[in-house]
N, CA, C and O atoms as a Tinker XYZ file with bonds, in Angstrom:
   300  protein
     1  N      0.754000   -1.258000    0.005000    73     2
     2  CA     0.172000   -0.202000    0.015000    64     1     3
     3  C      0.933000    1.158000   -0.196000    63     2     4     5
     4  O      2.045000    1.251000    0.323000    81     3
     5  N      0.452000    2.185000   -0.887000    73     3     6
     6  CA     1.295000    3.478000   -0.993000    64     5     7
     7  C      0.587000    4.588000   -0.069000    63     6     8     9
     8  O     -0.639000    4.583000    0.046000    81     7
     9  N      1.296000    5.429000    0.511000    73     7    10
    10  CA     0.749000    6.346000    1.208000    64     9    11
    11  C      1.637000    7.636000    1.339000    63    10    12    13
    12  O      2.865000    7.595000    1.277000    81    11
    13  N      0.968000    8.693000    1.510000    73    11    14
    14  CA     2.015000   10.102000    1.447000    64    13    15
    15  C      1.734000   10.889000    2.899000    63    14    16    17
    16  O      0.866000   10.564000    3.710000    81    15
    17  N      2.472000   11.760000    3.004000    73    15    18
    18  CA     2.261000   12.724000    4.357000    64    17    19
    19  C      1.015000   13.281000    4.033000    63    18    20    21
    20  O      0.150000   13.271000    4.909000    81    19
    21  N      0.739000   13.820000    2.810000    73    19    22
    22  CA    -0.705000   14.376000    2.664000    64    21    23
    23  C     -1.852000   13.749000    3.083000    63    22    24    25
    24  O     -2.785000   14.271000    3.694000    81    23
    25  N     -1.714000   12.272000    2.624000    73    23    26
    26  CA    -2.758000   11.256000    3.227000    64    25    27
    27  C     -2.709000   11.222000    4.732000    63    26    28    29
    28  O     -3.766000   11.380000    5.344000    81    27
    29  N     -1.591000   11.033000    5.382000    73    27    30
    30  CA    -1.521000   10.791000    6.703000    64    29    31
    31  C     -1.857000   11.968000    7.580000    63    30    32    33
    32  O     -2.057000   11.835000    8.787000    81    31
    33  N     -1.929000   13.373000    6.815000    73    31    34
    34  CA    -2.078000   14.591000    7.752000    64    33    35
    35  C     -3.208000   14.582000    8.311000    63    34    36    37
    36  O     -3.167000   14.815000    9.520000    81    35
    37  N     -4.453000   14.351000    7.761000    73    35    38
    38  CA    -5.825000   14.356000    8.665000    64    37    39
    39  C     -5.734000   13.391000    9.658000    63    38    40    41
    40  O     -6.321000   13.607000   10.718000    81    39
    41  N     -5.065000   12.302000    9.497000    73    39    42
    42  CA    -5.151000   11.384000   10.842000    64    41    43
    43  C     -4.329000   11.973000   12.057000    63    42    44    45
    44  O     -4.674000   11.829000   13.230000    81    43
    45  N     -3.185000   12.665000   11.632000    73    43    46
    46  CA    -2.394000   13.313000   12.919000    64    45    47
    47  C     -3.088000   14.436000   13.209000    63    46    48    49
    48  O     -2.885000   14.893000   14.333000    81    47
    49  N     -3.871000   15.025000   12.491000    73    47    50
    50  CA    -4.500000   16.357000   12.827000    64    49    51
    51  C     -5.677000   15.709000   13.789000    63    50    52    53
    52  O     -5.929000   16.357000   14.805000    81    51
    53  N     -6.288000   14.709000   13.606000    73    51    54
    54  CA    -7.265000   14.078000   14.384000    64    53    55
    55  C     -6.802000   13.631000   15.966000    63    54    56    57
    56  O     -7.424000   13.783000   17.018000    81    55
    57  N     -5.570000   13.068000   15.737000    73    55    58
    58  CA    -5.026000   12.741000   16.988000    64    57    59
    59  C     -4.356000   13.827000   17.749000    63    58    60    61
    60  O     -4.503000   13.920000   18.968000    81    59
    61  N     -3.601000   14.680000   17.038000    73    59    62
    62  CA    -2.783000   15.786000   17.726000    64    61    63
    63  C     -3.341000   17.102000   17.564000    63    62    64    65
    64  O     -2.778000   18.074000   18.069000    81    63
    65  N     -4.411000   17.212000   16.896000    73    63    66
    66  CA    -4.917000   18.651000   16.832000    64    65    67
    67  C     -4.613000   19.421000   15.397000    63    66    68    69
    68  O     -3.647000   19.129000   14.692000    81    67
    69  N     -5.551000   20.419000   15.079000    73    67    70
    70  CA    -5.358000   20.891000   13.805000    64    69    71
    71  C     -4.264000   21.615000   13.364000    63    70    72    73
    72  O     -3.971000   21.723000   12.173000    81    71
    73  N     -3.557000   22.188000   14.414000    73    71    74
    74  CA    -2.337000   22.996000   14.263000    64    73    75
    75  C     -1.202000   22.193000   13.861000    63    74    76    77
    76  O     -0.199000   22.769000   13.439000    81    75
    77  N     -1.244000   20.769000   13.952000    73    75    78
    78  CA    -0.100000   20.095000   13.573000    64    77    79
    79  C      0.121000   19.920000   12.102000    63    78    80    81
    80  O     -0.730000   19.697000   11.241000    81    79
    81  N      1.526000   20.074000   11.957000    73    79    82
    82  CA     1.835000   20.058000   10.517000    64    81    83
    83  C      2.837000   18.775000   10.219000    63    82    84    85
    84  O      3.756000   18.719000   11.037000    81    83
    85  N      2.848000   17.880000    9.359000    73    83    86
    86  CA     3.840000   16.967000    9.328000    64    85    87
    87  C      4.552000   16.743000    7.988000    63    86    88    89
    88  O      4.070000   16.991000    6.882000    81    87
    89  N      5.727000   16.254000    8.236000    73    87    90
    90  CA     6.559000   16.009000    7.042000    64    89    91
    91  C      7.213000   14.484000    7.258000    63    90    92    93
    92  O      7.104000   13.984000    8.378000    81    91
    93  N      7.814000   13.824000    6.317000    73    91    94
    94  CA     8.499000   12.632000    6.553000    64    93    95
    95  C      9.496000   12.619000    7.791000    63    94    96    97
    96  O      9.887000   11.613000    8.385000    81    95
    97  N      9.810000   13.869000    8.045000    73    95    98
    98  CA    11.052000   13.960000    9.069000    64    97    99
    99  C     10.203000   14.219000   10.591000    63    98   100   101
   100  O     10.822000   14.177000   11.654000    81    99
   101  N      9.076000   14.422000   10.546000    73    99   102
   102  CA     8.202000   14.619000   11.738000    64   101   103
   103  C      8.413000   13.352000   12.752000    63   102   104   105
   104  O      8.200000   12.210000   12.347000    81   103
   105  N      8.781000   13.573000   13.897000    73   103   106
   106  CA     8.823000   12.210000   14.818000    64   105   107
   107  C      8.367000   12.849000   16.426000    63   106   108   109
   108  O      7.924000   13.955000   16.735000    81   107
   109  N      8.628000   11.863000   17.103000    73   107   110
   110  CA     8.091000   12.089000   18.480000    64   109   111
   111  C      8.676000   13.313000   19.063000    63   110   112   113
   112  O      8.001000   14.040000   19.792000    81   111
   113  N      9.889000   13.564000   18.775000    73   111   114
   114  CA    10.704000   14.743000   19.390000    64   113   115
   115  C     10.111000   16.018000   18.849000    63   114   116   117
   116  O      9.937000   16.974000   19.604000    81   115
   117  N      9.771000   16.074000   17.483000    73   115   118
   118  CA     9.382000   17.530000   17.106000    64   117   119
   119  C      8.074000   17.606000   16.876000    63   118   120   121
   120  O      7.693000   18.441000   16.056000    81   119
   121  N      7.126000   16.773000   17.532000    73   119   122
   122  CA     5.517000   16.875000   17.143000    64   121   123
   123  C      5.032000   16.911000   18.479000    63   122   124   125
   124  O      5.280000   15.957000   19.217000    81   123
   125  N      4.317000   17.963000   18.925000    73   123   126
   126  CA     3.750000   18.242000   20.050000    64   125   127
   127  C      2.757000   17.185000   20.399000    63   126   128   129
   128  O      2.050000   16.778000   19.478000    81   127
   129  N      2.625000   16.772000   21.374000    73   127   130
   130  CA     1.669000   15.733000   21.971000    64   129   131
   131  C      1.902000   14.363000   21.842000    63   130   132   133
   132  O      1.299000   13.499000   22.479000    81   131
   133  N      3.120000   14.091000   20.695000    73   131   134
   134  CA     3.456000   12.630000   20.330000    64   133   135
   135  C      4.099000   11.917000   21.575000    63   134   136   137
   136  O      5.290000   11.633000   21.446000    81   135
   137  N      3.537000   11.612000   22.672000    73   135   138
   138  CA     4.069000   11.068000   23.635000    64   137   139
   139  C      3.661000    9.436000   23.737000    63   138   140   141
   140  O      3.216000    8.910000   22.717000    81   139
   141  N      3.774000    8.833000   24.658000    73   139   142
   142  CA     3.434000    7.463000   24.819000    64   141   143
   143  C      1.864000    7.138000   24.629000    63   142   144   145
   144  O      1.501000    6.090000   24.095000    81   143
   145  N      0.979000    8.089000   25.094000    73   143   146
   146  CA    -0.432000    8.046000   25.017000    64   145   147
   147  C     -0.743000    8.282000   23.625000    63   146   148   149
   148  O     -1.353000    7.443000   22.962000    81   147
   149  N     -0.351000    9.386000   23.155000    73   147   150
   150  CA    -0.627000   10.040000   21.798000    64   149   151
   151  C     -0.206000    9.040000   20.857000    63   150   152   153
   152  O     -0.879000    8.910000   19.835000    81   151
   153  N      0.970000    8.194000   21.069000    73   151   154
   154  CA     1.571000    7.109000   20.046000    64   153   155
   155  C      0.395000    6.061000   20.125000    63   154   156   157
   156  O      0.061000    5.546000   19.058000    81   155
   157  N     -0.227000    5.714000   21.202000    73   155   158
   158  CA    -1.151000    4.848000   20.979000    64   157   159
   159  C     -2.320000    5.141000   20.462000    63   158   160   161
   160  O     -2.986000    4.283000   19.882000    81   159
   161  N     -2.717000    6.378000   20.605000    73   159   162
   162  CA    -4.029000    6.924000   19.844000    64   161   163
   163  C     -3.717000    7.030000   18.425000    63   162   164   165
   164  O     -4.612000    6.787000   17.616000    81   163
   165  N     -2.296000    7.438000   17.936000    73   163   166
   166  CA    -2.161000    7.441000   16.585000    64   165   167
   167  C     -2.226000    6.006000   16.018000    63   166   168   169
   168  O     -2.727000    5.828000   14.908000    81   167
   169  N     -1.821000    5.150000   16.619000    73   167   170
   170  CA    -1.676000    3.788000   16.149000    64   169   171
   171  C     -3.166000    3.298000   15.836000    63   170   172   173
   172  O     -3.509000    2.970000   14.700000    81   171
   173  N     -4.048000    3.277000   16.973000    73   171   174
   174  CA    -5.469000    3.126000   16.792000    64   173   175
   175  C     -6.027000    3.715000   15.562000    63   174   176   177
   176  O     -6.520000    3.023000   14.672000    81   175
   177  N     -5.945000    4.977000   15.523000    73   175   178
   178  CA    -6.255000    5.849000   14.322000    64   177   179
   179  C     -5.923000    5.558000   12.937000    63   178   180   181
   180  O     -6.758000    5.540000   12.033000    81   179
   181  N     -4.602000    5.315000   12.786000    73   179   182
   182  CA    -4.078000    4.710000   11.708000    64   181   183
   183  C     -4.806000    3.512000   11.239000    63   182   184   185
   184  O     -5.226000    3.484000   10.082000    81   183
   185  N     -4.999000    2.467000   12.089000    73   183   186
   186  CA    -5.569000    1.270000   11.855000    64   185   187
   187  C     -6.974000    1.298000   11.433000    63   186   188   189
   188  O     -7.502000    0.625000   10.548000    81   187
   189  N     -7.504000    2.194000   12.213000    73   187   190
   190  CA    -9.123000    2.153000   11.915000    64   189   191
   191  C     -9.145000    3.052000   10.604000    63   190   192   193
   192  O     -9.967000    2.769000    9.732000    81   191
   193  N     -8.407000    3.965000   10.454000    73   191   194
   194  CA    -8.670000    4.844000    9.118000    64   193   195
   195  C     -8.182000    4.240000    7.798000    63   194   196   197
   196  O     -8.654000    4.554000    6.705000    81   195
   197  N     -7.110000    3.265000    8.000000    73   195   198
   198  CA    -6.610000    2.719000    6.909000    64   197   199
   199  C     -6.974000    1.394000    6.657000    63   198   200   201
   200  O     -6.762000    0.918000    5.542000    81   199
   201  N     -7.546000    0.669000    7.631000    73   199   202
   202  CA    -8.067000   -0.708000    7.453000    64   201   203
   203  C     -6.932000   -1.772000    7.603000    63   202   204   205
   204  O     -6.949000   -2.857000    7.021000    81   203
   205  N     -6.011000   -1.375000    8.388000    73   203   206
   206  CA    -4.713000   -2.206000    8.525000    64   205   207
   207  C     -4.438000   -2.500000    9.874000    63   206   208   209
   208  O     -5.005000   -1.773000   10.690000    81   207
   209  N     -3.692000   -3.405000   10.317000    73   207   210
   210  CA    -3.170000   -3.581000   11.534000    64   209   211
   211  C     -1.648000   -3.768000   11.672000    63   210   212   213
   212  O     -0.998000   -4.247000   10.743000    81   211
   213  N     -1.084000   -3.390000   12.824000    73   211   214
   214  CA     0.466000   -3.133000   13.115000    64   213   215
   215  C      0.684000   -4.248000   14.115000    63   214   216   217
   216  O     -0.061000   -4.445000   15.075000    81   215
   217  N      1.807000   -4.996000   13.811000    73   215   218
   218  CA     2.302000   -5.945000   14.840000    64   217   219
   219  C      2.834000   -5.232000   15.935000    63   218   220   221
   220  O      2.984000   -4.014000   15.829000    81   219
   221  N      3.118000   -5.784000   16.903000    73   219   222
   222  CA     3.895000   -5.474000   18.067000    64   221   223
   223  C      5.150000   -4.650000   17.779000    63   222   224   225
   224  O      5.383000   -3.513000   18.190000    81   223
   225  N      6.063000   -5.564000   16.853000    73   223   226
   226  CA     7.256000   -5.044000   16.428000    64   225   227
   227  C      7.054000   -3.883000   15.630000    63   226   228   229
   228  O      7.764000   -2.902000   15.847000    81   227
   229  N      6.178000   -3.853000   14.728000    73   227   230
   230  CA     6.017000   -2.264000   13.842000    64   229   231
   231  C      5.581000   -1.422000   14.740000    63   230   232   233
   232  O      6.027000   -0.279000   14.634000    81   231
   233  N      4.783000   -1.646000   15.668000    73   231   234
   234  CA     4.325000   -0.331000   16.676000    64   233   235
   235  C      5.729000    0.171000   17.404000    63   234   236   237
   236  O      5.887000    1.366000   17.653000    81   235
   237  N      6.589000   -0.672000   17.681000    73   235   238
   238  CA     7.782000   -0.286000   18.541000    64   237   239
   239  C      8.667000    0.386000   17.565000    63   238   240   241
   240  O      9.356000    1.333000   17.944000    81   239
   241  N      8.709000   -0.057000   16.236000    73   239   242
   242  CA     9.655000    0.536000   15.335000    64   241   243
   243  C      9.288000    1.907000   14.935000    63   242   244   245
   244  O     10.137000    2.680000   14.492000    81   243
   245  N      7.853000    2.285000   15.101000    73   243   246
   246  CA     7.619000    3.655000   14.741000    64   245   247
   247  C      7.843000    4.735000   15.463000    63   246   248   249
   248  O      7.136000    4.932000   16.451000    81   247
   249  N      8.970000    5.734000   15.079000    73   247   250
   250  CA     9.221000    6.687000   15.650000    64   249   251
   251  C      9.210000    7.956000   14.942000    63   250   252   253
   252  O      9.604000    9.010000   15.443000    81   251
   253  N      8.687000    7.813000   13.607000    73   251   254
   254  CA     8.723000    9.118000   12.609000    64   253   255
   255  C      7.690000    8.982000   11.725000    63   254   256   257
   256  O      7.331000    7.814000   11.573000    81   255
   257  N      7.043000    9.881000   11.036000    73   255   258
   258  CA     6.250000    9.679000    9.966000    64   257   259
   259  C      6.957000    8.946000    8.846000    63   258   260   261
   260  O      6.244000    8.214000    8.159000    81   259
   261  N      8.131000    9.018000    8.577000    73   259   262
   262  CA     8.940000    8.398000    7.546000    64   261   263
   263  C      8.720000    6.744000    7.881000    63   262   264   265
   264  O      8.437000    5.908000    7.023000    81   263
   265  N      8.904000    6.483000    9.239000    73   263   266
   266  CA     8.748000    5.007000    9.576000    64   265   267
   267  C      7.271000    4.424000    9.254000    63   266   268   269
   268  O      7.108000    3.305000    8.767000    81   267
   269  N      6.404000    5.148000    9.522000    73   267   270
   270  CA     4.875000    4.833000    9.273000    64   269   271
   271  C      4.890000    4.686000    7.733000    63   270   272   273
   272  O      4.375000    3.683000    7.239000    81   271
   273  N      5.404000    5.553000    7.016000    73   271   274
   274  CA     5.084000    5.343000    5.369000    64   273   275
   275  C      5.954000    3.983000    5.047000    63   274   276   277
   276  O      5.453000    3.094000    4.359000    81   275
   277  N      7.108000    3.883000    5.511000    73   275   278
   278  CA     7.854000    2.484000    5.164000    64   277   279
   279  C      7.083000    1.190000    5.730000    63   278   280   281
   280  O      7.029000    0.182000    5.026000    81   279
   281  N      6.559000    1.216000    6.853000    73   279   282
   282  CA     5.671000    0.207000    7.221000    64   281   283
   283  C      4.565000   -0.170000    6.353000    63   282   284   285
   284  O      4.467000   -1.280000    5.831000    81   283
   285  N      3.640000    0.894000    6.199000    73   283   286
   286  CA     2.667000    0.697000    5.381000    64   285   287
   287  C      2.965000    0.194000    4.088000    63   286   288   289
   288  O      2.185000   -0.629000    3.609000    81   287
   289  N      4.040000    0.579000    3.393000    73   287   290
   290  CA     4.322000    0.039000    2.193000    64   289   291
   291  C      4.312000   -1.411000    2.140000    63   290   292   293
   292  O      3.968000   -1.992000    1.111000    81   291
   293  N      4.619000   -1.944000    3.046000    73   291   294
   294  CA     4.646000   -3.514000    3.130000    64   293   295
   295  C      3.393000   -4.111000    3.411000    63   294   296   297
   296  O      3.334000   -5.337000    3.496000    81   295
   297  N      2.368000   -3.401000    3.570000    73   295   298
   298  CA     1.011000   -3.950000    3.802000    64   297   299
   299  C      0.307000   -4.128000    2.462000    63   298   300
   300  O     -0.839000   -4.574000    2.422000    81   299
């Protein structure tokens, strides 16, 4: 499955608020509210919105938007 940052942006806005702007370089360190609870909410929203599921290993690997894009490519 192919996905872009433009397609992920509404999901991030839903989880982290309308003011969030993302790029492939966006990560937990430079995205406000992307803490452990925000991470779980993001995973749930990605799975629900995209109709996919992440393994425990994939969830642990996700540290940036680029990581999400790479993992989704394998789905």
